[in-house]
All heavy atoms as an XYZ file, in Angstrom:
918
protein
N      67.188    197.662    -15.342
C      68.344    197.963    -14.520
C      69.495    197.063    -14.961
O      69.331    195.867    -15.152
C      68.006    197.710    -13.043
C      69.132    198.112    -12.122
S      68.730    197.936    -10.372
C      67.465    199.146    -10.190
N      70.671    197.644    -15.133
C      71.824    196.867    -15.581
C      72.506    196.186    -14.394
O      72.361    196.591    -13.249
C      72.824    197.781    -16.289
O      73.332    198.727    -15.378
N      73.265    195.131    -14.711
C      74.012    194.424    -13.680
C      75.301    195.183    -13.393
O      75.984    195.642    -14.295
C      74.325    193.009    -14.139
C      73.084    192.163    -14.316
C      73.421    190.763    -14.781
O      74.609    190.445    -14.988
O      72.486    189.973    -14.935
N      75.627    195.288    -12.112
C      76.834    196.005    -11.711
C      77.374    195.349    -10.450
O      76.647    195.170     -9.472
C      76.479    197.473    -11.426
C      77.608    198.466    -11.289
C      78.500    198.489    -12.525
C      77.035    199.856    -11.053
N      78.642    194.951    -10.490
C      79.228    194.214     -9.379
C      80.536    194.850     -8.933
O      81.228    195.488     -9.707
C      79.506    192.755     -9.780
C      78.275    192.009    -10.205
C      77.944    191.891    -11.549
C      77.435    191.447     -9.261
C      76.799    191.214    -11.939
C      76.290    190.769     -9.640
C      75.982    190.656    -10.984
O      74.851    189.998    -11.361
N      80.855    194.641     -7.674
C      82.150    195.033     -7.116
C      82.715    193.810     -6.410
O      81.969    192.939     -5.949
C      81.986    196.182     -6.119
N      84.017    193.742     -6.336
C      84.660    192.608     -5.687
C      85.607    193.103     -4.603
O      86.339    194.074     -4.797
C      85.439    191.787     -6.713
S      86.263    190.356     -5.987
N      85.566    192.446     -3.464
C      86.507    192.699     -2.375
C      87.369    191.453     -2.268
O      86.852    190.351     -2.075
C      85.766    192.939     -1.036
C      86.765    193.121      0.093
C      84.831    194.131     -1.149
N      88.675    191.620     -2.435
C      89.584    190.477     -2.429
C      90.730    190.737     -1.456
O      91.375    191.778     -1.511
C      90.149    190.249     -3.833
C      91.151    189.150     -3.881
N      92.491    189.386     -4.014
C      91.009    187.807     -3.793
C      93.132    188.238     -4.019
N      92.264    187.262     -3.878
N      90.978    189.790     -0.554
C      92.089    189.880      0.395
C      93.011    188.695      0.111
O      92.698    187.561      0.446
C      91.606    189.835      1.861
C      92.789    190.022      2.808
C      90.538    190.894      2.111
N      94.139    188.982     -0.537
C      95.125    187.939     -0.832
C      95.891    187.589      0.439
O      95.961    188.391      1.373
C      96.090    188.428     -1.908
N      96.457    186.390      0.468
C      97.261    185.945      1.611
C      96.486    186.135      2.921
O      97.001    186.627      3.916
C      98.601    186.683      1.654
C      99.421    186.560      0.401
C      99.902    185.147      0.112
O     100.009    184.334      1.036
O     100.169    184.858     -1.067
N      95.230    185.723      2.895
C      94.323    185.995      4.001
C      94.785    185.461      5.357
O      94.659    186.169      6.354
C      92.916    185.477      3.667
C      91.877    185.903      4.641
C      91.533    187.233      4.760
C      91.253    184.991      5.456
C      90.567    187.647      5.668
C      90.285    185.381      6.361
C      89.947    186.712      6.471
N      95.354    184.251      5.469
C      95.815    183.801      6.790
C      96.850    184.753      7.398
O      96.822    185.022      8.603
C      96.411    182.418      6.516
C      95.665    181.930      5.321
C      95.458    183.165      4.481
N      97.729    185.289      6.571
C      98.733    186.241      7.070
C      98.069    187.562      7.457
O      98.356    188.127      8.520
C      99.822    186.470      6.019
N      97.168    188.054      6.620
C      96.501    189.322      6.912
C      95.637    189.229      8.160
O      95.556    190.183      8.947
C      95.664    189.769      5.711
C      96.467    190.006      4.453
C      97.581    191.011      4.642
O      97.453    191.974      5.393
N      98.680    190.789      3.972
N      94.990    188.082      8.368
C      94.152    187.901      9.558
C      94.988    187.953     10.830
O      94.567    188.535     11.838
C      93.399    186.572      9.473
N      96.171    187.352     10.811
C      97.041    187.396     11.989
C      97.664    188.773     12.181
O      97.775    189.261     13.306
C      98.140    186.336     11.870
C      97.688    184.895     12.039
C      98.796    183.938     11.640
C      97.246    184.636     13.474
N      98.065    189.419     11.091
C      98.736    190.716     11.199
C      97.793    191.842     11.608
O      98.243    192.848     12.146
C      99.443    191.058      9.889
C     100.658    190.188      9.588
C     101.215    190.504      8.206
C     101.731    190.362     10.647
N      96.491    191.675     11.380
C      95.565    192.724     11.848
C      95.532    192.773     13.366
O      95.239    193.798     13.956
C      94.165    192.540     11.260
C      93.329    191.461     11.879
C      91.956    191.340     11.222
N      90.932    192.028     11.942
C      90.245    191.510     12.955
N      90.491    190.298     13.385
N      89.314    192.211     13.547
N      95.854    191.648     14.015
C      95.896    191.600     15.475
C      97.294    191.890     16.015
O      97.445    192.190     17.196
C      95.438    190.216     15.961
C      94.041    189.798     15.526
C      93.774    188.355     15.918
C      92.999    190.724     16.110
N      98.296    191.751     15.178
C      99.693    191.940     15.576
C     100.341    192.977     14.668
O     101.249    192.682     13.913
C     100.454    190.613     15.470
C      99.977    189.482     16.334
C     100.401    189.615     17.790
N     101.797    189.948     17.982
C     102.789    189.070     18.085
N     102.541    187.783     18.000
N     104.029    189.481     18.273
N      99.855    194.206     14.730
C     100.359    195.252     13.844
C     101.849    195.520     14.065
O     102.525    196.038     13.176
C      99.550    196.539     14.019
O      99.621    196.978     15.365
N     102.379    195.151     15.231
C     103.803    195.329     15.481
C     104.654    194.461     14.558
O     105.827    194.756     14.316
C     104.140    195.005     16.940
C     103.744    193.591     17.344
O     102.583    193.204     17.075
O     104.574    192.878     17.927
N     104.065    193.389     13.996
C     104.802    192.496     13.104
C     104.692    192.891     11.631
O     105.373    192.308     10.789
C     104.292    191.063     13.261
C     104.496    190.401     14.618
C     103.904    188.998     14.619
C     105.963    190.355     14.984
N     103.863    193.864     11.312
C     103.625    194.233      9.916
C     104.896    194.553      9.125
O     105.013    194.139      7.984
C     102.643    195.399      9.820
O     101.369    194.972     10.217
N     105.860    195.274      9.693
C     107.058    195.561      8.896
C     108.011    194.368      8.755
O     108.909    194.387      7.926
C     107.740    196.701      9.651
C     107.147    196.724     11.007
C     105.841    196.007     10.946
N     107.814    193.332      9.534
C     108.701    192.170      9.500
C     108.273    191.192      8.407
O     107.115    191.141      8.032
C     108.673    191.443     10.851
C     109.236    192.246     11.990
C     109.308    191.421     13.273
O     109.557    190.206     13.188
O     109.097    192.018     14.333
N     109.211    190.369      7.911
C     108.839    189.309      6.978
C     108.172    188.157      7.745
O     108.798    187.530      8.588
C     110.165    188.874      6.353
C     111.228    189.365      7.269
C     110.652    190.488      8.076
N     106.893    187.925      7.475
C     106.096    186.957      8.223
C     105.564    185.876      7.283
O     105.033    186.179      6.216
C     104.910    187.655      8.924
C     103.982    186.658      9.579
C     105.411    188.666      9.940
N     105.722    184.610      7.698
C     105.105    183.496      6.986
C     104.171    182.775      7.952
O     104.415    182.737      9.147
C     106.136    182.504      6.403
C     106.999    183.163      5.371
C     106.977    181.874      7.471
N     103.096    182.231      7.398
C     102.122    181.479      8.196
C     102.268    180.007      7.827
O     102.203    179.644      6.644
C     100.685    181.971      7.941
C      99.686    181.152      8.730
C     100.568    183.446      8.288
N     102.474    179.194      8.856
C     102.660    177.755      8.667
C     101.354    177.035      8.949
O     100.653    177.341      9.912
C     103.752    177.240      9.608
C     105.088    177.962      9.499
S     105.849    177.853      7.882
C     106.264    176.120      7.813
N     101.039    176.055      8.099
C      99.846    175.232      8.273
C     100.270    173.770      8.324
O     101.338    173.409      7.845
C      98.886    175.458      7.106
C      97.482    174.941      7.392
O      97.198    174.557      8.548
O      96.660    174.924      6.458
N      99.436    172.942      8.910
C      99.723    171.519      8.990
C     100.280    171.137     10.351
O     100.535    171.983     11.195
N     100.456    169.838     10.542
C     100.968    169.315     11.809
C     102.439    168.949     11.657
O     102.877    168.529     10.581
C     100.159    168.086     12.222
N     103.191    169.138     12.744
C     104.600    168.762     12.707
C     104.729    167.291     12.369
O     103.891    166.497     12.785
C     105.239    169.033     14.076
C     105.433    170.498     14.364
C     106.228    170.710     15.644
O     107.144    169.921     15.929
O     105.917    171.671     16.346
N     105.683    166.847     11.656
C     106.760    167.585     10.999
C     106.419    167.973      9.568
O     107.292    168.273      8.774
C     107.913    166.585     11.013
C     107.242    165.277     10.819
C     105.904    165.405     11.533
N     105.134    167.974      9.218
C     104.710    168.227      7.841
C     104.150    169.638      7.648
O     103.281    169.836      6.799
C     103.674    167.186      7.416
C     104.155    165.785      7.572
N     105.150    165.249      6.795
C     103.797    164.812      8.426
C     105.383    164.005      7.162
N     104.570    163.713      8.161
N     104.642    170.598      8.407
C     104.169    171.977      8.266
C     104.654    172.563      6.941
O     105.730    172.220      6.464
C     104.679    172.829      9.412
C     104.091    172.475     10.758
C     104.743    173.267     11.857
O     105.932    173.037     12.116
O     104.053    174.129     12.415
N     103.862    173.469      6.400
C     104.213    174.126      5.146
C     103.709    175.564      5.165
O     102.802    175.904      5.928
C     103.618    173.367      3.953
C     102.112    173.324      3.974
C     101.362    174.275      3.303
C     101.442    172.335      4.685
C      99.980    174.242      3.331
C     100.062    172.291      4.712
C      99.326    173.242      4.037
N     104.296    176.403      4.336
C     103.893    177.804      4.232
C     102.575    177.871      3.467
O     102.472    177.359      2.355
C     104.971    178.635      3.500
C     104.487    180.063      3.267
C     106.281    178.624      4.257
N     101.565    178.492      4.092
C     100.279    178.651      3.405
C     100.017    180.105      3.030
O      99.177    180.372      2.179
C      99.136    178.095      4.249
S      98.750    179.051      5.715
N     100.730    181.038      3.664
C     100.552    182.458      3.354
C     101.754    183.236      3.870
O     102.494    182.750      4.731
C      99.268    183.001      3.989
N     101.932    184.440      3.343
C     103.050    185.286      3.768
C     102.746    186.735      3.413
O     101.848    187.000      2.624
C     104.334    184.850      3.080
C     104.372    185.209      1.597
S     105.477    184.217      0.642
C     104.457    182.785      0.390
N     103.519    187.637      4.007
C     103.389    189.033      3.594
C     104.441    189.328      2.521
O     105.288    188.487      2.196
C     103.459    189.987      4.793
C     104.805    190.003      5.484
O     105.758    189.346      5.082
N     104.893    190.774      6.559
N     104.385    190.537      1.951
C     105.281    190.899      0.849
C     106.746    190.879      1.279
O     107.617    190.525      0.481
C     104.899    192.279      0.316
N     107.023    191.242      2.529
C     108.413    191.240      3.008
C     108.995    189.830      3.007
O     110.168    189.627      2.692
C     108.504    191.848      4.407
C     108.213    193.330      4.400
O     108.408    194.004      3.399
N     107.727    193.844      5.507
N     108.209    188.839      3.360
C     108.668    187.445      3.349
C     108.875    186.968      1.912
O     109.830    186.231      1.636
C     107.674    186.552      4.082
N     108.009    187.383      1.016
C     108.149    187.015     -0.390
C     109.472    187.545     -0.944
O     110.189    186.833     -1.649
C     106.965    187.559     -1.192
C     106.913    187.207     -2.671
C     106.771    185.707     -2.864
C     105.760    187.928     -3.338
N     109.816    188.788     -0.592
C     111.085    189.374     -1.041
C     112.295    188.636     -0.467
O     113.358    188.655     -1.059
C     111.146    190.852     -0.669
C     110.303    191.733     -1.578
C     110.589    193.204     -1.367
N     110.047    193.725     -0.136
C     108.810    194.166      0.027
N     107.964    194.132     -0.976
N     108.408    194.635      1.187
N     112.128    188.000      0.674
C     113.226    187.243      1.296
C     113.360    185.835      0.727
O     114.228    185.090      1.136
C     113.024    187.135      2.802
C     113.097    188.441      3.540
C     114.504    188.660      4.089
N     114.589    189.937      4.746
C     114.869    190.102      6.022
N     115.106    189.056      6.789
N     114.941    191.308      6.523
N     112.463    185.456     -0.175
C     112.572    184.149     -0.817
C     111.563    183.122     -0.372
O     111.606    181.981     -0.829
N     110.640    183.470      0.504
C     109.610    182.524      0.943
C     108.629    182.271     -0.195
O     108.391    183.139     -1.035
C     108.867    183.074      2.161
N     108.075    181.074     -0.212
C     107.097    180.706     -1.234
C     106.076    179.752     -0.622
O     106.401    178.990      0.286
C     107.786    180.043     -2.421
N     104.857    179.809     -1.131
C     103.820    178.888     -0.654
C     104.261    177.455     -0.894
O     104.853    177.136     -1.919
C     102.498    179.145     -1.373
C     101.790    180.367     -0.888
C     100.432    180.482     -1.550
C      99.786    181.790     -1.167
N      98.536    182.002     -1.867
N     103.953    176.609      0.082
C     104.273    175.201     -0.037
C     105.629    174.810      0.514
O     105.927    173.624      0.633
N     106.465    175.798      0.850
C     107.779    175.471      1.419
C     107.599    174.765      2.754
O     106.703    175.094      3.523
C     108.615    176.739      1.638
C     109.110    177.397      0.383
S     110.051    178.909      0.731
C     111.659    178.216      1.048
N     108.472    173.815      3.031
C     108.422    173.113      4.313
C     109.036    173.983      5.404
O     109.731    174.963      5.120
C     109.191    171.796      4.223
O     110.576    172.059      4.101
N     108.801    173.614      6.647
C     109.389    174.344      7.772
C     110.912    174.340      7.661
O     111.559    175.356      7.885
C     108.963    173.746      9.106
C     109.643    174.432     10.302
C     109.161    173.892     11.614
N     107.931    174.511     12.050
C     107.869    175.700     12.658
N     108.935    176.402     12.870
N     106.711    176.171     13.049
N     111.482    173.222      7.281
C     112.934    173.114      7.154
C     113.467    174.087      6.107
O     114.474    174.766      6.337
C     113.326    171.675      6.796
C     114.804    171.355      6.751
C     115.446    171.592      8.115
C     115.020    169.927      6.310
N     112.779    174.194      4.973
C     113.189    175.132      3.928
C     113.093    176.577      4.411
O     113.985    177.385      4.160
C     112.326    174.967      2.677
C     112.562    173.649      1.972
O     113.666    173.086      2.114
O     111.631    173.183      1.283
N     112.014    176.901      5.098
C     111.798    178.273      5.569
C     112.825    178.648      6.644
O     113.311    179.773      6.668
C     110.354    178.446      6.097
C     110.170    179.771      6.785
C     109.365    178.319      4.967
N     113.142    177.707      7.503
C     114.128    177.997      8.548
C     115.504    178.265      7.962
O     116.356    178.873      8.605
C     114.169    176.860      9.564
C     112.939    176.841     10.453
C     112.882    175.653     11.393
O     113.657    174.679     11.200
O     112.054    175.685     12.326
N     115.740    177.852      6.726
C     117.000    178.142      6.048
C     117.098    179.576      5.551
O     118.176    180.043      5.208
N     115.977    180.283      5.506
C     115.967    181.692      5.112
C     116.126    182.546      6.365
O     115.501    182.270      7.386
C     114.661    182.039      4.396
C     114.355    181.245      3.127
C     112.955    181.570      2.635
C     115.384    181.516      2.062
N     116.926    183.573      6.298
C     117.191    184.379      7.497
C     116.142    185.463      7.695
O     115.626    186.032      6.742
C     118.580    185.045      7.406
O     118.632    185.847      6.221
C     119.680    184.011      7.364
N     115.841    185.714      8.957
C     115.024    186.853      9.331
C     113.525    186.690      9.203
O     112.803    187.670      9.355
N     113.034    185.493      8.914
C     111.588    185.311      8.781
C     110.957    185.023     10.140
O     111.504    184.293     10.953
C     111.267    184.149      7.846
C     111.652    184.308      6.379
C     111.270    183.057      5.612
C     111.009    185.514      5.764
N     109.789    185.594     10.371
C     109.005    185.301     11.564
C     107.965    184.268     11.172
O     107.170    184.497     10.265
C     108.332    186.580     12.057
C     107.408    186.411     13.235
C     108.121    186.082     14.531
N     108.823    187.209     15.076
C     108.406    187.923     16.096
N     107.284    187.620     16.695
N     109.111    188.940     16.519
N     107.966    183.122     11.833
C     107.030    182.037     11.539
C     105.875    182.074     12.531
O     106.096    182.109     13.741
C     107.732    180.677     11.624
C     108.545    180.229     10.420
C     109.683    181.163     10.128
C     109.044    178.825     10.628
N     104.658    182.085     12.000
C     103.456    182.064     12.827
C     102.612    180.853     12.451
O     102.580    180.451     11.282
C     102.629    183.335     12.615
C     103.297    184.671     12.927
C     102.362    185.820     12.570
C     103.706    184.747     14.373
N     101.926    180.303     13.422
C     101.016    179.186     13.166
C      99.689    179.732     12.642
O      99.213    180.781     13.092
C     100.777    178.389     14.448
N      99.095    179.035     11.702
C      97.807    179.444     11.155
C      96.747    179.401     12.246
O      96.714    178.500     13.070
C      97.401    178.514     10.008
C      96.176    178.986      9.281
C      95.915    178.179      8.038
N      94.817    178.769      7.278
C      94.350    178.272      6.153
N      94.897    177.191      5.634
N      93.349    178.867      5.529
N      95.877    180.400     12.247
C      94.811    180.482     13.240
C      93.468    180.589     12.530
O      93.114    181.654     12.006
C      95.023    181.703     14.142
O      93.887    181.926     14.933
N      92.735    179.497     12.514
C      91.418    179.518     11.882
C      90.453    180.437     12.624
O      89.559    181.035     12.016
C      90.855    178.100     11.783
C      91.674    177.146     10.894
C      91.043    175.754     10.899
C      91.799    177.675      9.484
N      90.655    180.586     13.935
C      89.811    181.496     14.713
C      90.027    182.944     14.264
O      89.069    183.695     14.107
C      90.102    181.364     16.209
C      89.740    180.021     16.799
C      90.819    178.952     16.580
O      91.975    179.301     16.260
O      90.502    177.761     16.722
N      91.294    183.328     14.065
C      91.591    184.683     13.587
C      91.013    184.911     12.196
O      90.501    185.988     11.899
C      93.101    184.930     13.554
O      93.622    184.933     14.842
N      91.091    183.889     11.346
C      90.557    184.015      9.997
C      89.041    184.154     10.010
O      88.482    184.949      9.253
C      90.974    182.814      9.148
C      92.453    182.797      8.840
C      92.879    181.564      8.070
O      92.161    181.169      7.123
O      93.926    180.996      8.423
N      88.377    183.414     10.873
C      86.919    183.512     10.985
C      86.511    184.915     11.431
O      85.587    185.514     10.872
C      86.377    182.457     11.961
O      86.719    181.158     11.466
C      84.872    182.558     12.125
N      87.216    185.447     12.429
C      86.915    186.795     12.926
C      87.196    187.846     11.858
O      86.390    188.768     11.656
C      87.720    187.077     14.187
N      88.317    187.724     11.161
C      88.666    188.692     10.119
C      87.687    188.617      8.955
O      87.299    189.647      8.391
C      90.096    188.453      9.643
N      87.265    187.403      8.584
C      86.284    187.242      7.502
C      84.973    187.938      7.877
O      84.344    188.589      7.047
C      86.057    185.756      7.222
C      85.119    185.508      6.055
C      85.039    184.042      5.672
N      86.171    183.724      4.795
C      87.249    183.025      5.150
N      87.349    182.530      6.358
N      88.219    182.808      4.297
N      84.573    187.836      9.136
C      83.353    188.507      9.595
C      83.489    190.018      9.496
O      82.529    190.709      9.141
C      83.029    188.091     11.030
N      84.672    190.545      9.787
C      84.908    191.991      9.690
C      84.819    192.444      8.227
O      84.192    193.461      7.920
C      86.274    192.374     10.301
C      86.638    193.813      9.986
C      86.264    192.137     11.799
N      85.442    191.692      7.317
C      85.384    192.044      5.896
C      83.933    192.000      5.408
O      83.477    192.912      4.714
C      86.278    191.095      5.057
C      86.096    191.364      3.562
C      87.740    191.251      5.443
N      83.193    190.969      5.800
C      81.788    190.850      5.403
C      80.961    191.998      5.967
O      80.117    192.577      5.273
C      81.220    189.510      5.853
C      79.758    189.240      5.522
C      79.525    189.294      4.013
C      79.337    187.890      6.078
N      81.211    192.359      7.212
C      80.486    193.475      7.837
C      80.738    194.779      7.085
O      79.814    195.553      6.843
C      80.926    193.615      9.292
C      80.235    194.722     10.046
C      80.748    194.854     11.471
O      81.089    193.824     12.079
O      80.830    196.000     11.959
N      81.987    195.023      6.713
C      82.318    196.240      5.964
C      81.670    196.211      4.583
O      81.145    197.221      4.120
C      83.838    196.394      5.798
C      84.578    196.621      7.067
C      84.420    198.042      7.574
N      83.472    198.059      8.682
C      82.732    199.079      9.049
N      82.794    200.206      8.421
N      81.924    199.003     10.056
N      81.718    195.062      3.903
C      81.126    194.948      2.566
C      79.618    195.164      2.614
O      79.040    195.752      1.705
C      81.447    193.580      1.971
N      78.985    194.720      3.692
C      77.533    194.859      3.833
C      77.102    196.315      3.961
O      75.924    196.625      3.775
C      77.040    194.051      5.030
N      78.034    197.212      4.249
C      77.705    198.649      4.306
C      77.398    199.186      2.909
O      76.820    200.256      2.765
C      78.865    199.450      4.902
C      79.201    199.081      6.322
C      78.215    199.655      7.279
C      78.661    199.367      8.700
N      77.663    199.756      9.663
N      77.838    198.447      1.855
C      77.656    198.908      0.485
C      76.544    198.176     -0.260
O      75.983    198.715     -1.202
C      78.970    198.776     -0.296
C      80.050    199.657      0.253
C      80.944    199.178      1.186
C      80.139    200.987     -0.137
C      81.930    199.996      1.709
C      81.116    201.805      0.381
C      82.008    201.313      1.314
N      76.259    196.940      0.153
C      75.181    196.185     -0.495
C      74.792    195.009      0.382
O      75.659    194.337      0.947
C      75.643    195.663     -1.856
O      74.647    194.832     -2.421
N      73.498    194.727      0.470
C      73.086    193.539      1.220
C      73.198    192.255      0.378
O      73.105    191.161      0.900
C      71.626    193.832      1.555
C      71.169    194.711      0.443
C      72.366    195.539      0.054
N      73.411    192.427     -0.925
C      73.488    191.269     -1.826
C      74.963    190.907     -2.034
O      75.651    191.484     -2.876
C      72.792    191.582     -3.136
C      71.302    191.858     -2.933
C      70.581    192.154     -4.227
N      71.150    193.240     -4.998
C      70.756    194.510     -4.944
N      69.769    194.854     -4.145
N      71.319    195.428     -5.690
N      75.422    189.933     -1.244
C      76.837    189.559     -1.221
C      76.955    188.053     -1.367
O      76.187    187.300     -0.780
C      77.491    189.986      0.109
C      77.353    191.492      0.302
C      78.954    189.556      0.168
C      77.774    191.962      1.679
N      77.966    187.648     -2.128
C      78.274    186.223     -2.237
C      79.763    186.040     -1.964
O      80.605    186.727     -2.547
C      77.940    185.688     -3.619
C      78.240    184.213     -3.760
C      77.804    183.658     -5.097
O      77.129    184.318     -5.877
N      78.180    182.426     -5.365
N      80.075    185.088     -1.078
C      81.483    184.795     -0.817
C      82.004    183.879     -1.916
O      81.360    182.894     -2.279
C      81.671    184.127      0.544
C      83.134    183.903      0.851
C      83.408    183.435      2.269
O      82.452    183.218      3.033
O      84.587    183.287      2.597
N      83.170    184.223     -2.444
C      83.794    183.431     -3.509
C      85.254    183.135     -3.156
O      86.106    183.064     -4.026
C      83.684    184.137     -4.884
C      82.245    184.168     -5.362
C      84.267    185.533     -4.824
N      85.530    182.934     -1.883
C      86.886    182.655     -1.420
C      87.372    181.328     -1.975
O      86.592    180.399     -2.166
C      86.928    182.606      0.104
O      86.513    183.831      0.651
N      88.677    181.268     -2.212
C      89.303    180.029     -2.679
C      90.729    179.981     -2.146
O      91.414    181.006     -2.087
C      89.304    179.966     -4.200
N      91.160    178.809     -1.752
C      92.523    178.666     -1.258
C      92.752    179.523     -0.027
O      91.979    179.481      0.923
N      93.790    180.333     -0.062
C      94.113    181.187      1.086
C      93.708    182.637      0.856
O      94.210    183.539      1.521
C      95.621    181.124      1.409
O      96.358    181.538      0.249
C      96.035    179.745      1.833
N      92.795    182.864     -0.075
C      92.299    184.227     -0.267
C      90.897    184.339      0.321
O      90.222    183.345      0.549
C      92.266    184.590     -1.751
O      91.257    183.873     -2.408
N      90.485    185.556      0.558
C      89.130    185.841      1.017
C      88.543    186.808      0.004
O      89.156    187.835     -0.292
C      89.176    186.473      2.413
S      87.573    187.018      3.030
N      87.389    186.467     -0.567
C      86.802    187.330     -1.590
C      85.285    187.312     -1.500
O      84.677    186.273     -1.220
C      87.254    186.876     -2.972
N      84.720    188.479     -1.746
C      83.273    188.642     -1.777
C      82.908    189.431     -3.031
O      83.613    190.369     -3.405
C      82.783    189.426     -0.552
C      82.979    188.711      0.750
C      84.093    188.961      1.535
C      82.052    187.785      1.195
C      84.276    188.310      2.740
C      82.230    187.123      2.394
C      83.342    187.387      3.170
N      81.818    189.043     -3.674
C      81.279    189.792     -4.801
C      80.000    190.458     -4.327
O      79.134    189.813     -3.735
C      81.001    188.872     -6.011
C      80.318    189.644     -7.129
C      82.300    188.249     -6.507
N      79.910    191.756     -4.582
C      78.759    192.540     -4.161
C      77.966    192.968     -5.391
O      78.549    193.456     -6.359
C      79.200    193.805     -3.428
C      79.859    193.682     -2.073
C      81.241    193.114     -2.169
C      79.882    195.030     -1.406
N      76.664    192.793     -5.341
C      75.785    193.305     -6.380
C      75.476    194.748     -6.003
O      74.774    195.002     -5.025
C      74.518    192.467     -6.438
C      73.548    192.941     -7.509
O      73.793    193.991     -8.138
O      72.537    192.244     -7.710
N      76.058    195.686     -6.743
C      75.885    197.100     -6.385
C      74.955    197.844     -7.340
O      74.900    199.077     -7.333
C      77.250    197.837     -6.285
C      78.020    197.762     -7.600
C      78.062    197.283     -5.130
C      79.256    198.646     -7.625
N      74.210    197.098     -8.141
C      73.237    197.734     -9.035
C      72.209    198.482     -8.192
O      71.695    197.968     -7.208
C      72.556    196.678     -9.904
N      71.936    199.705     -8.568
C      70.937    200.499     -7.861
C      71.473    201.270     -6.666
O      70.712    201.941     -5.979
N      72.757    201.186     -6.396
C      73.308    201.912     -5.240
C      73.841    203.291     -5.617
O      74.370    204.000     -4.767
C      74.442    201.102     -4.574
O      75.502    200.910     -5.516
C      73.938    199.766     -4.067
N      73.671    203.689     -6.880
C      74.209    204.974     -7.338
C      73.618    206.151     -6.562
O      74.300    207.144     -6.311
C      73.946    205.167     -8.835
C      74.696    204.205     -9.721
C      73.967    202.889     -9.938
O      72.818    202.718     -9.428
O      74.532    202.016    -10.594
N      72.350    206.050     -6.159
C      71.730    207.149     -5.428
C      72.348    207.314     -4.036
O      72.391    208.425     -3.500
C      70.216    206.929     -5.303
C      69.434    206.998     -6.628
C      67.986    206.646     -6.386
C      69.573    208.371     -7.254
N      72.821    206.218     -3.464
C      73.443    206.285     -2.128
C      74.914    206.680     -2.190
O      75.385    207.472     -1.374
C      73.334    204.919     -1.428
C      71.953    204.467     -1.034
C      72.007    203.033     -0.554
C      71.399    205.362      0.051
N      75.644    206.120     -3.156
C      77.094    206.266     -3.165
C      77.649    207.009     -4.374
O      78.850    207.228     -4.465
C      77.772    204.881     -3.102
C      77.372    204.097     -1.886
C      76.595    202.956     -2.014
C      77.771    204.497     -0.624
C      76.238    202.224     -0.896
C      77.398    203.779      0.485
C      76.637    202.632      0.360
N      76.800    207.357     -5.308
C      77.273    208.018     -6.515
C      77.669    207.005     -7.575
O      77.450    205.799     -7.406
N      78.278    207.465     -8.666
C      78.646    206.551     -9.738
C      79.683    205.520     -9.272
O      80.476    205.793     -8.373
C      79.252    207.465    -10.809
C      79.156    208.850    -10.306
C      78.610    208.846     -8.924
N      79.670    204.333     -9.858
C      80.567    203.267     -9.416
C      82.046    203.616     -9.546
O      82.869    203.102     -8.797
C      80.215    202.085    -10.307
C      79.292    202.559    -11.336
C      78.804    203.910    -10.936
N      82.393    204.473    -10.449
C      83.790    204.857    -10.601
C      84.309    205.489     -9.324
O      85.427    205.384     -8.944
C      83.995    205.841    -11.771
C      83.644    205.257    -13.112
C      82.150    205.251    -13.411
O      81.396    206.070    -12.860
O      81.727    204.413    -14.194
């Protein structure tokens, strides 16, 4: 049997975890701030915030200088719940899963060898 893998990757995971609960904010430029005052910094953002000039690592003072951004505090509880949802969905395709998250992304690698009979060809 040959090796066959699939990857599930969620970039800007802190922002995506918060926006799944606040879908009303999805069209707005949103940045997620991490750290304690006065040393808060941008740890994640959506594409609309990126287009407005936001960047990872920016301080609160720098971000407040950009117009129209919605600032949200990072929520580890939301990220834990969202990570569980992603894992639950991935487990529908394979029980052999390894988390390979790094930084502010969430990623899982699934061993999908032998699942062709259930789901068809990997393509």
